[in-house]
Structures are given as C-alpha cells and as structure tokens.
C-alpha positions, 0 to 999 in steps of 0.5 A, a space after each residue: 630151842 637148842 644149845 647154840 654155843 660154838 667153838 672151832 674144833 680144829 683151830 690154828 693154834 692149840 690147845 683151844 678153849 672147849 665148851 663144857 657140857 657137864 661137870 660132876 660134883 665129885 672129889 676130882 670133878 670130871 669135865 665133859 666137853 661137847 666134842 674132842 678136847 685135844 688136851 694132853 695130860 697135864 694141860 692147865 685149864 681155867 674155867 669160865 662159868 657164867 652164873 646161869 649154868 650153876 656151879 659158880 664156885 668153880 669160875 676162874 679156878 685153874 687146875 692141871 688135867 688128867 685125860 680120861 677120854 677124848 671128851 672127858 678129863 678130871 681136875 683136882 678140884 673138889 666140887 662136892 659142895 658146889 652148886 650143880 652144873 646145868 645148861 639152861 633151857 628156854 628162850 634167849 639169852 639163856 640158850 647161848 650161855 656157854 661154860 668153857 675150859 680155857 687152856 692157860 699152860 701145861 705142867 713142866 713134866 709134860 713139856 718135851 725138848 725139841 728134837 730137830 733144830 730148824 735153824 
C-alpha cells in the first residue's frame, strides 16, 4: 500500500504544515518534504513525529530553518544520536502516519516592514 498522507499545497494561509519524507541523522539535520515547502529562511518550525516513524527525540522540538532547496531545509538540531527517521510500510494504520513540520513563527531578522499603508 502507498504512502497516503495529505497536505494542501497552496493553502489560503501560510506558511503551512508540510509532510516530511526524510530527516537525516546529522549535526544540522536536513529535512525533506513531500512537495515544495514554501518556507523562507528563518521560519521557525515545530516537528510532530509519531513514534511509528522513529526519531521520536525530535518530536515537539523547534528550530529556525535554512532553506537549501524547494523541498529541503536544515535545522540547528543535532540528530546524530537520534533513532533513524523512516516511513513505515504495510497495512493500515501504519500507512497513514505522517511526520509534519509546522511553521510556528519566524526569526525577527526575516520580517520586512510594510511598504504601503492600505488605510
């Protein structure tokens, strides 16, 4: 059975949560999303990782990101000693378990002042 998690690619409000397809075990973990994340540099994300995906140590951790491509970013979290992240295969309910990156804020340096007053 195929991986069946779902996220809206172009939501009304953003940046939105994204489904994670991979997280590396490295000093600055690299996160890969299932499609373009749309996050700018400095977006602060929180990880929601169910136990079935491994790497439970990163669950609920937060970090600003550095964008490395349209579908990847790095975080300042050392995951070298964490359990590996892996997407389970098999029959339900495992096929619908998703790891998420949830945008919860941004670094102050990424905010731009309003250019035009609409009032």
